[in-house]
C-alpha positions in Angstrom: 87.8 82.3 63.0 85.5 79.7 64.5 86.6 80.0 68.0 89.0 82.3 70.0 90.6 80.7 73.0 92.2 83.1 75.6 95.3 81.9 77.2 97.2 83.8 79.9 100.6 85.2 80.0 101.9 83.7 83.3 104.7 85.8 85.1 105.9 84.7 88.6 102.7 82.6 89.0 100.4 85.3 88.0 98.1 84.6 85.2 97.4 87.7 83.0 94.6 87.6 80.3 94.0 90.1 77.3 92.0 93.1 78.4 88.9 92.3 76.5 88.3 91.6 72.8 89.6 95.0 71.7 93.1 94.6 73.4 95.6 94.6 70.5 98.6 94.1 72.8 98.2 90.3 72.2 99.6 87.5 69.8 96.9 85.8 67.7 98.0 82.3 67.0 95.7 80.8 64.2 95.2 77.0 63.7 94.2 74.8 60.9 91.0 73.9 62.7 89.7 77.3 62.5 90.4 78.0 66.1 92.7 81.0 67.3 94.5 81.5 70.6 94.9 85.0 72.1 97.7 85.5 74.5 99.1 88.8 75.9 102.5 89.9 74.6 105.7 89.4 76.6 107.3 92.7 77.4 110.6 93.8 79.0 108.7 94.9 82.1 107.6 91.2 82.4 111.0 90.0 82.2 112.2 92.6 84.7 109.6 91.4 87.1 110.8 87.8 86.8 114.4 89.0 87.6 113.3 91.3 90.5 111.7 88.4 92.3 114.6 86.0 91.9 116.4 86.5 95.2 113.2 86.0 97.4 111.8 83.2 95.4 115.2 81.3 95.3 115.4 81.6 99.1 111.8 80.4 99.5 112.5 77.4 97.2 115.7 76.6 99.2 113.8 76.5 102.4 111.3 73.8 101.3 112.2 70.0 101.0 111.9 67.8 98.0 109.1 66.0 100.1 107.1 69.1 100.5 107.3 69.9 96.7 106.4 66.4 95.6 103.5 66.3 98.2 102.1 69.6 96.7 102.6 68.2 93.2 100.8 65.1 94.3 97.8 67.1 95.5 97.7 68.8 92.0 98.0 65.3 90.4 95.2 63.9 92.6 92.8 66.8 91.8 93.8 66.7 88.1 93.0 62.9 88.1 89.7 63.5 89.8 88.9 66.1 87.1 88.0 68.6 89.8 90.3 71.4 88.6 88.9 74.0 86.1 92.5 73.9 84.3 92.0 70.1 83.7 88.6 70.7 82.1 89.9 73.6 80.1 92.5 71.4 78.3 89.9 68.6 78.0 87.6 71.0 76.1 90.1 72.8 73.8 93.4 71.0 73.5 92.5 68.7 70.6 91.1 71.5 68.5 94.6 73.2 68.6 96.9 70.1 68.3 94.7 68.2 65.9 95.6 65.1 67.7 92.5 62.8 68.5 90.9 63.8 71.8 91.4 60.2 73.2 95.2 60.7 72.5 95.4 63.9 74.3 93.4 62.4 77.3 95.9 59.6 77.4 98.7 62.2 77.9 96.7 64.2 80.4 96.0 60.9 82.4 99.6 60.1 82.4 100.8 63.4 83.8 98.3 63.2 86.4 99.3 59.7 87.4 102.9 60.8 87.4 102.3 63.6 90.0 99.7 61.8 92.1 101.8 58.8 92.4 104.5 60.5 94.3 107.0 57.6 94.1 107.5 58.6 90.4 109.3 61.6 91.2 111.4 60.1 94.0 112.3 57.3 91.6 113.2 60.0 89.0 115.5 61.7 91.3 117.1 58.5 92.7 117.7 57.1 89.3 119.6 60.2 88.0 121.5 61.0 91.2 121.8 57.9 93.2 119.8 59.1 96.1 116.3 60.8 96.6 117.7 63.2 99.2 120.4 64.7 96.9 118.5 68.0 96.8 118.2 68.4 100.5 121.1 66.8 102.2 124.9 66.5 101.9 125.4 62.9 101.0 128.7 61.0 101.6 130.4 59.9 98.3 133.8 58.3 98.9 136.1 61.0 100.3 133.6 63.9 99.6 130.0 65.0 100.4 127.7 65.8 97.5 124.5 67.9 97.2 122.5 69.3 94.2 121.5 72.9 94.1 119.1 74.5 91.6 120.6 76.5 88.8 118.2 79.5 89.3 116.1 80.4 86.2 115.7 77.6 83.7 114.5 78.1 80.3 112.2 75.5 78.9 112.0 76.1 75.2 109.0 73.8 74.5 107.8 71.9 71.6 104.2 71.2 70.4 104.3 67.9 68.8 104.3 65.9 72.1 101.9 67.3 74.7 103.4 65.2 77.5 106.9 66.5 76.8 106.1 70.1 77.6 104.3 69.2 80.9 107.2 66.8 81.8 109.8 69.5 81.2 108.0 71.9 83.7 107.9 69.0 86.3 111.5 68.6 86.0 112.0 72.4 86.7 109.7 72.3 89.6 111.2 69.3 91.5 114.6 70.6 91.1 113.6 73.9 93.0 114.3 76.1 90.1 112.3 79.0 88.7 111.1 78.3 85.2 110.6 80.4 82.2 108.6 78.3 79.6 108.6 79.6 76.2 105.2 78.3 74.8 105.1 76.4 71.5 102.7 77.8 68.7 101.6 74.3 67.9 100.4 73.4 71.4 100.4 76.3 73.8 97.5 75.0 76.0 99.0 71.9 77.5 101.9 73.5 79.5 99.6 76.4 80.4 96.9 74.0 81.5 99.3 72.2 83.9 100.7 75.6 85.2 97.1 76.9 85.7 96.3 73.7 87.7 99.2 74.3 89.9 98.1 77.9 90.5 94.5 76.7 91.1 95.7 74.4 94.1 97.8 77.1 95.7 98.7 80.4 94.0 100.9 81.5 96.9 103.1 78.3 97.1 106.7 79.0 96.1 106.6 76.4 93.4 103.6 78.2 91.9 105.2 81.5 92.0 108.3 80.2 90.4 106.4 79.6 87.1 106.5 82.1 84.2 105.0 80.9 80.8 105.3 83.5 78.0 105.0 83.2 74.2 107.2 85.1 71.9 107.8 84.8 68.1 111.2 83.8 66.7 113.5 86.8 66.8 111.7 88.7 69.3 114.0 91.1 71.3 112.5 90.5 74.7 112.5 86.7 74.2 116.1 86.8 73.1 116.8 88.9 76.2 115.3 86.2 78.4 117.2 83.4 76.7 120.4 85.4 77.3 119.6 85.8 81.0 118.9 82.3 82.1 121.0 80.0 84.2 120.3 76.7 82.5 118.2 75.7 79.5 116.5 72.7 77.9 115.3 73.1 74.3 112.9 70.8 72.5 112.4 71.0 68.8 114.0 70.9 65.3 117.3 71.8 64.3 116.8 75.4 63.7 115.3 75.9 67.2 118.3 74.1 68.8 120.9 76.1 66.9 119.0 79.4 67.7 118.9 78.9 71.3 122.3 77.6 71.6 123.7 80.8 70.0 121.9 83.1 72.5 122.9 81.6 75.7 125.4 83.0 78.0 128.9 81.5 78.8 128.7 78.6 81.3 125.1 77.9 80.8 124.3 74.3 80.5 122.0 73.2 77.8 120.1 70.0 77.5 119.3 69.5 73.7 116.2 67.4 72.7 116.6 68.1 69.0 115.3 65.9 66.1 115.9 62.1 66.4 114.5 59.2 64.6 113.6 55.7 65.9 113.1 52.2 64.6 111.8 48.7 65.5 113.4 45.3 65.1 111.3 42.2 64.6 112.3 38.5 64.4 109.4 36.7 62.8 111.3 33.4 63.1 110.7 33.6 66.8 107.5 35.6 67.2 103.8 35.7 66.3 103.3 38.1 63.2 100.1 39.5 64.5 101.4 40.4 67.8 104.6 41.9 66.3 102.7 44.1 63.9 100.3 45.3 66.6 103.3 46.3 68.8 105.2 48.0 65.9 102.1 50.0 64.9 101.5 51.3 68.4 105.1 52.6 68.5 104.8 54.1 64.9 101.3 55.7 65.0 100.8 57.3 68.3 101.3 61.0 68.1 101.0 60.6 64.3 104.6 59.7 64.2 105.8 63.2 65.3 107.6 62.2 68.5 111.3 61.2 68.4 110.6 57.8 69.8 108.0 57.1 67.1 109.0 54.1 64.9 109.6 55.1 61.4 111.3 52.1 60.1 111.0 48.4 60.9 113.6 45.8 60.2 112.1 42.4 59.8 113.7 39.1 59.8 111.5 36.4 58.3 108.4 36.7 56.2 107.9 40.4 55.4 105.0 39.7 53.2 103.1 38.3 56.2 104.3 41.1 58.4 102.9 43.7 55.9 99.5 42.0 55.8 99.4 42.0 59.6 100.5 45.7 59.7 97.6 46.7 57.6 95.2 45.0 59.9 97.0 46.7 62.9 96.8 50.0 61.4 93.1 49.7 60.7 92.5 48.6 64.3 94.6 51.6 65.7 92.8 54.0 63.3 89.4 52.8 64.7 90.6 53.8 68.2 92.6 57.0 67.3 91.7 58.5 63.9 94.1 60.5 61.9 92.3 63.8 62.1 95.0 66.4 61.1 94.0 69.0 58.7 97.5 70.5 58.4 97.9 71.2 54.7 101.8 71.1 54.9 101.9 67.8 56.6 99.4 66.3 54.2 101.0 67.6 51.1 104.5 66.4 52.2 103.1 63.0 53.1 101.2 62.7 49.7 104.2 63.8 47.6 106.6 61.5 49.3 104.3 58.5 49.1 103.8 59.2 45.4 107.4 59.2 44.8 107.7 55.7 46.6 105.0 54.4 44.3 106.7 55.9 41.1 110.0 54.3 42.1 108.2 51.0 42.2 108.4 50.3 45.9 105.3 48.2 46.9 103.0 50.4 48.9 99.6 50.4 50.6 98.4 53.9 51.0 95.2 55.0 52.8 94.1 58.5 54.0 94.9 57.3 57.5 98.1 55.3 57.2 100.7 53.7 54.8 103.0 50.8 54.6 106.1 51.0 52.1 108.4 48.1 51.5 111.9 49.1 50.9 115.1 47.2 50.1 117.5 47.3 53.0 119.8 50.3 52.8 117.4 52.6 50.9 117.8 56.0 52.6 117.3 58.4 49.7 113.5 58.5 50.2 112.8 61.0 53.1 110.4 59.6 55.5 106.9 61.4 55.2 105.6 60.7 58.8 101.9 60.8 59.1 101.5 57.1 60.2 103.7 55.7 57.5 105.7 52.5 58.1 108.9 51.7 56.1 109.5 47.9 56.2 113.0 46.7 55.5 113.9 43.0 55.2 117.1 41.9 57.1 118.9 38.6 57.2 121.2 39.3 60.2 119.5 41.4 63.1 123.0 42.5 64.1 123.3 44.3 60.8 120.6 46.6 61.8 123.6 48.5 63.6 124.7 49.7 60.2 121.5 51.7 59.9 121.9 53.6 63.2 123.8 56.7 64.0 124.1 59.6 66.4 120.7 60.9 65.3 119.0 57.6 66.4 117.1 57.5 69.6 114.8 54.4 70.5 114.9 51.0 69.1 111.9 49.0 70.0 112.5 45.2 70.0 110.2 42.1 69.5 110.6 39.4 70.8 112.4 41.0 73.8 114.6 38.1 74.4 116.6 38.8 71.3 117.9 42.2 72.8 120.5 40.2 74.9 122.4 39.0 71.9 122.4 42.2 69.9 122.3 45.1 72.5 126.0 45.9 72.6 126.2 46.3 68.7 123.1 48.3 68.5 124.0 50.6 71.5 127.6 51.2 70.1 126.2 52.1 66.6 124.0 54.9 68.1 120.8 53.6 69.6 120.3 55.5 73.0 117.4 53.5 74.3 116.2 49.9 73.9 112.5 49.1 74.7 110.1 46.3 74.3 108.1 46.9 71.2 104.7 48.5 71.8 106.0 50.5 74.8 108.3 53.1 73.2 106.1 56.1 74.6 106.2 54.6 78.1 109.6 55.1 79.6 110.4 53.2 82.7 112.3 54.4 85.8 115.9 54.8 85.1 115.5 55.6 81.4 118.1 57.9 79.7 116.8 60.8 77.6 118.7 61.1 74.4 121.7 59.5 76.0 121.8 61.8 79.1 120.1 62.3 82.4 117.6 65.1 82.1 117.8 66.7 85.5 121.5 67.0 85.6 121.4 70.1 83.4 119.0 71.8 85.8 121.3 71.5 88.9 124.8 72.2 90.1 126.3 69.3 91.8 128.4 70.7 94.7 131.1 68.7 96.7 132.7 69.1 100.0 135.8 67.2 100.2 136.9 65.8 103.5 139.8 67.2 105.4 143.2 65.4 104.9 143.2 64.5 108.6 141.1 61.6 107.1 143.5 60.0 104.6 140.9 57.4 103.5 142.0 54.0 102.1 144.4 55.2 99.6 146.8 57.3 101.4 149.0 56.7 104.4 148.0 58.5 107.6 150.5 61.4 108.3 151.2 63.1 111.7 151.2 66.5 109.8 149.7 66.0 106.3 150.2 69.7 105.4 153.9 69.4 106.2 154.2 66.2 104.2 152.3 67.1 101.1 153.0 70.9 100.9 156.6 71.1 102.1 158.5 67.8 102.3 157.3 66.4 99.0 159.3 69.2 97.2 162.4 68.0 98.8 161.9 64.5 97.7 161.1 65.4 94.3 164.4 67.4 94.0 166.4 64.6 95.5 165.0 62.1 93.0 165.8 64.6 90.1 169.4 64.8 91.3 169.9 61.3 91.3 168.8 60.7 87.6 171.4 59.6 85.2 170.3 61.3 82.0 173.4 60.2 80.1 173.0 56.5 80.9 169.3 56.2 80.2 169.0 58.7 77.3 166.6 61.3 76.6 165.5 60.7 73.0 162.5 58.5 72.9 162.6 57.8 69.0 163.7 54.3 68.0 167.3 53.8 67.2 168.1 54.3 63.5 168.7 51.2 61.4 172.3 50.6 60.4 173.6 53.1 58.0 170.7 55.5 58.6 171.0 58.8 60.2 168.5 60.8 62.3 
């Protein structure tokens, strides 16, 4: 091992590190870069502590307003952006050695989360876009003949994934702003990003209820304590592959809502008859190559109307420019072997291919789906005559469709959306969701809260009912007499009681 990085087990906002280099009550996670992470094991006693603190923490979280939470997180974001927190410099120093993403790519994500917290309107906008009003977590809001308010679920599981650093941090933000306690299962691929954000929160104020509501353990698949933790939560969101989603789903209790962010694929659509080819290629490559194509919103295929030869040439140049800014640095042998094998298959089958160590472009006939996508900054290019026909290549596993030029969206959006696309964005910006976006066809914070309603008294009939002198007498007593009178007046013989069509002449029922 070239380097051992100590990460804490965080329980109720308390960071606990391994007790020296001889401590064997730890997990040792090894990485292709030669680095290793040491983190204390998660025991039943730690889970018991989380549950023991629940009532007091829930009461404290309920007593503070959304404004107080967002202001506190805003302070975290300001200090994070100013690079004045040890936690911020910790992830700056170590994160890229674990994830094997370029350090500049990691910094872009860390800047994004800092801006998201420091610029407080982002969290207010997120709440309002999902619930209709930024005060839903603090006040009873009138909604037609009821009042409505959102309450935290309690203990929320964040089953995190390591292929998208921003996702794990964003998931924690959702938990904090909805006044929940969070237990975040750290991913083996990137345990440092969520821990870094949590440590930043603790560094600003370790006694704040939001800080003490954070627990971030690591456990391996099938761990008994981890399974017990999953079974004890009040809500869950799981990020990852199909196996992870199925596993978490099978272990949750009854009436526990689950937000699934499982495997999805994304694509781009380009109309070169109405766009500059170099700009189109630059935008599509940005959507494809950031995060080394490991995020669900990364473009894997691009459907091109027009001169595909010109597009491929422009894509080669765009990939070269992108690689100059963000080199392809992974040393993961499984990733590289899979990429090499699938690109060799494409070449063997006669598909025109440009393959470099850093990126690849493969031209495929429309409808070719039997060649698995190798990821690793590989762009499959499909010619298409009618942009509406892209809908035939979308399904329930589709996520983002990035489009260029943007003006073609209006004509085709209904067909693409009906076929399965959950999100339509301007090409080049798939990784930058805007306020009001949906996440895999849903609203992410809804799973984390209970929407409670208080219905108005029937003394207020509203606009649909006639005002009654005594509503209870009318609806609970008199209505039965009226129904019985109507039934007695029915002439069943005259109307008939058989709804089947009359038989044709000479036929019998």
